[in-house]
C-alpha positions in Angstrom: 37.0 -105.4 -198.4 40.1 -103.2 -198.6 40.7 -100.8 -195.8 42.3 -97.8 -197.5 44.1 -96.6 -194.3 45.8 -100.0 -193.8 46.7 -100.2 -197.5 48.4 -96.8 -197.5 50.3 -97.4 -194.2 51.5 -100.8 -195.7 52.8 -99.2 -198.9 55.1 -96.2 -198.1 57.0 -97.0 -201.3 54.1 -95.8 -203.5 52.2 -93.6 -200.9 54.1 -90.7 -199.5 52.9 -90.2 -195.9 53.3 -88.1 -192.8 52.0 -89.4 -189.5 51.4 -88.0 -186.0 49.6 -90.0 -183.3 46.8 -91.8 -185.1 46.5 -89.2 -187.9 47.9 -89.6 -191.4 48.5 -87.3 -194.3 49.1 -89.0 -197.7 50.1 -87.9 -201.2 50.0 -90.2 -204.1 49.1 -91.2 -207.6 46.2 -93.7 -207.2 47.4 -97.2 -208.0 43.9 -98.6 -208.6 43.8 -101.1 -211.4 40.2 -102.5 -211.4 37.4 -100.3 -212.7 35.6 -100.5 -209.4 36.7 -101.5 -205.9 34.9 -101.9 -202.6 36.6 -100.1 -199.8 36.1 -99.1 -196.2 37.7 -96.8 -193.6 37.7 -96.7 -189.9 38.9 -93.1 -189.7 37.3 -89.9 -191.1 38.9 -88.8 -194.4 39.3 -85.5 -196.3 40.3 -86.1 -199.9 41.6 -83.3 -202.2 42.0 -84.0 -205.9 45.1 -82.2 -207.4 44.3 -83.6 -210.9 42.4 -86.4 -212.4 39.0 -88.0 -211.7 37.5 -90.5 -209.4 33.9 -91.4 -208.5 32.7 -92.5 -205.1 29.4 -94.4 -204.5 27.4 -94.9 -201.4 24.1 -96.7 -201.9 22.3 -94.9 -204.8 24.3 -91.7 -204.5 27.6 -90.7 -206.2 30.2 -88.0 -205.8 32.7 -87.3 -208.6 36.0 -85.7 -207.7 37.9 -83.8 -210.4 40.6 -81.1 -210.3 40.5 -78.9 -207.2 37.5 -80.7 -205.6 37.3 -82.0 -202.1 35.3 -84.6 -200.2 34.8 -85.5 -196.5 34.1 -89.2 -195.9 32.9 -90.5 -192.6 33.9 -93.9 -191.2 32.1 -96.1 -193.7 32.2 -98.5 -196.6 31.9 -97.2 -200.2 32.6 -98.1 -203.8 35.3 -96.3 -205.8 35.4 -96.1 -209.6 38.4 -95.0 -211.6 38.1 -93.1 -214.9 39.2 -95.0 -218.0 41.2 -92.1 -219.4 42.4 -90.1 -216.4 44.6 -90.9 -213.4 44.1 -89.5 -210.0 46.7 -87.4 -208.1 45.5 -86.8 -204.6 46.3 -85.5 -201.1 44.3 -86.9 -198.2 44.0 -86.6 -194.4 42.9 -89.4 -192.1 41.8 -88.5 -188.5 39.5 -89.7 -185.8 36.3 -88.3 -184.3 38.2 -87.3 -181.1 40.5 -85.0 -183.0 37.6 -83.6 -185.0 35.8 -82.7 -181.8 38.9 -81.4 -180.2 39.6 -78.9 -183.0 35.9 -77.9 -183.2 35.8 -77.1 -179.4 39.2 -75.3 -179.5 38.0 -72.9 -182.2 34.3 -72.9 -181.6 34.1 -69.3 -180.6 35.4 -68.3 -184.1 33.1 -70.4 -186.2 29.9 -69.4 -188.0 27.6 -71.5 -186.0 24.4 -69.4 -186.3 21.6 -70.6 -188.6 23.3 -73.9 -189.5 21.2 -76.3 -191.6 20.1 -79.7 -190.4 23.0 -82.1 -190.1 23.4 -84.1 -193.4 22.7 -87.9 -193.2 25.0 -88.8 -196.1 28.2 -90.6 -195.2 30.1 -88.4 -197.8 29.9 -84.6 -197.7 31.3 -82.2 -200.4 33.7 -79.6 -199.1 34.0 -76.3 -200.8 37.6 -75.4 -201.7 38.5 -71.7 -201.4 41.8 -70.0 -202.1 43.0 -70.6 -198.5 42.3 -74.3 -198.5 43.6 -74.8 -202.0 46.9 -73.0 -201.0 47.0 -75.2 -197.9 46.9 -78.5 -199.8 49.5 -77.4 -202.4 51.6 -76.0 -199.5 51.7 -79.4 -197.9 53.3 -81.2 -200.9 56.9 -80.1 -200.2 56.7 -81.6 -196.7 56.4 -85.1 -198.3 59.7 -84.7 -200.2 62.0 -82.8 -197.8 64.9 -84.8 -196.4 64.2 -84.0 -192.8 60.5 -84.7 -192.0 58.5 -82.1 -190.2 58.1 -82.4 -186.4 55.0 -84.0 -185.0 54.0 -80.8 -183.3 54.2 -78.9 -186.6 52.2 -81.7 -188.3 49.5 -81.5 -185.6 49.3 -77.8 -186.1 48.9 -78.3 -189.9 46.1 -80.7 -189.3 44.3 -78.2 -187.1 44.9 -75.5 -189.7 43.2 -77.5 -192.4 40.1 -78.3 -190.2 39.8 -74.7 -189.0 40.0 -73.4 -192.6 37.3 -75.8 -193.7 35.1 -75.1 -190.7 35.4 -71.3 -191.2 34.1 -71.3 -194.8 30.4 -70.4 -194.8 30.0 -72.6 -197.9 30.8 -75.6 -195.7 27.8 -75.1 -193.5 26.7 -78.7 -194.1 30.0 -80.1 -192.9 30.0 -77.7 -189.9 26.5 -78.8 -189.0 27.6 -82.4 -189.0 30.5 -81.7 -186.7 28.3 -79.6 -184.4 25.8 -82.6 -184.2 28.5 -85.0 -183.0 30.2 -82.6 -180.5 28.6 -84.3 -177.5 28.8 -87.8 -178.7 31.1 -90.3 -176.9 30.8 -92.8 -179.7 28.8 -93.0 -182.9 25.6 -95.0 -182.1 25.9 -98.5 -183.4 22.6 -98.3 -185.3 23.9 -95.4 -187.4 26.9 -97.5 -188.5 24.7 -100.5 -189.4 22.0 -98.5 -191.2 24.6 -96.8 -193.3 26.6 -99.9 -194.3 24.4 -103.0 -194.3 24.4 -103.1 -198.1 28.2 -103.6 -198.2 29.7 -107.0 -197.9 31.6 -106.3 -194.7 32.6 -108.9 -192.2 31.6 -108.6 -188.5 35.3 -107.7 -187.7 35.1 -104.9 -190.3 31.8 -103.6 -189.0 33.3 -103.5 -185.5 36.3 -101.6 -186.7 34.2 -98.9 -188.4 32.2 -98.7 -185.2 35.4 -98.4 -183.2 34.5 -101.2 -180.9 36.1 -104.6 -180.1 34.3 -107.5 -181.8 33.0 -108.6 -178.4 31.7 -105.2 -177.5 30.2 -104.8 -180.9 28.2 -108.1 -180.6 27.1 -107.3 -177.1 25.8 -103.8 -178.0 24.3 -105.1 -181.2 22.2 -107.7 -179.4 21.2 -105.2 -176.7 19.8 -102.9 -179.4 18.5 -105.3 -182.1 17.7 -108.4 -180.0 19.2 -110.7 -182.7 22.6 -111.6 -184.1 24.4 -109.4 -186.7 24.3 -112.2 -189.3 20.5 -112.6 -189.1 19.9 -108.9 -189.1 22.1 -108.2 -192.1 20.4 -111.0 -194.1 17.0 -109.5 -193.3 18.0 -106.0 -194.1 19.7 -107.0 -197.4 16.7 -109.0 -198.5 14.4 -106.1 -197.8 16.6 -103.7 -199.8 16.8 -106.2 -202.6 13.0 -106.6 -202.7 12.7 -102.8 -202.9 15.2 -102.6 -205.8 13.3 -105.4 -207.6 10.1 -103.4 -207.3 11.4 -100.0 -208.1 14.7 -100.2 -210.2 15.7 -101.3 -213.6 18.8 -103.1 -212.3 19.1 -106.8 -213.3 19.1 -109.5 -210.7 22.9 -109.7 -210.6 23.3 -106.0 -210.1 20.7 -106.1 -207.3 22.5 -108.9 -205.5 25.7 -106.9 -205.6 24.0 -103.6 -204.6 22.3 -105.3 -201.6 25.6 -106.7 -200.1 25.4 -110.4 -201.2 28.5 -112.2 -202.0 27.2 -113.9 -205.2 24.1 -114.4 -207.3 23.6 -118.0 -206.3 23.6 -117.2 -202.6 21.3 -114.3 -203.1 18.7 -116.2 -205.2 18.6 -119.1 -202.7 18.2 -116.8 -199.7 15.6 -114.7 -201.4 13.5 -117.7 -202.4 13.7 -119.1 -198.8 12.3 -115.8 -197.5 9.7 -114.9 -200.1 8.9 -118.3 -201.7 9.7 -116.9 -205.2 12.9 -116.4 -207.1 14.0 -112.8 -207.5 12.9 -112.8 -211.1 9.6 -114.3 -210.3 9.0 -111.8 -207.6 9.8 -108.9 -210.0 7.4 -110.2 -212.6 4.6 -110.7 -210.0 5.2 -107.3 -208.4 4.7 -105.6 -211.7 
């Protein structure tokens, strides 16, 4: 799968970018060619649409970004679909959990933390855009084109300004509730990463990167929690999910194989039959 952060860093010719430490601000016209692409990120991401349209999918949910809309994406895999008629001009901000917690703690006393809702479980969270945040995004665009780039200290202040403005908006209570819930976390629990992403065809290296662990640490922690290997666990979880879709959805077998994280239909059908002694189509007919 494509890592969007890596792609942007590798293509400064088409992606205007400003970087400080491990944070990255980018401004670009989306170069996506295929109708749908499978992507993942190992940083958090705030995406603001200046103009155009793009749809994000995670499991059975979707989020459509149009002019002046904004989305927060946690470290995760997702599907991205381009519109046939419209392009997508966007400004986006990549940053880690440590920076997110740092800004939250720095400005905590000024934030509307009373009566927050329960933290959202979705990996993507809509962000309300008010006049302040809208002006912020448009105000960042000249920094990408000036001859002398802004200093790193100024960029870090701009990153903090964005997060503080988003935190402060009462209409972003869901986002603030999520940040509040991870304030005392050292690392995201491994099971959260796996449960959120097992339907995506990620390699073990990619899972480890999303989880922000080395491959060796990832495998060790995985076995300590699940008492099996990642490969076996992923196959079982994907088969269970595929079985559920066969029972409850109108998707065809090929769509279910893809939605469940299998590489191809042949592999899915063979693995499913080994597990349930019926082909996917036979299972669907019998379950109904």
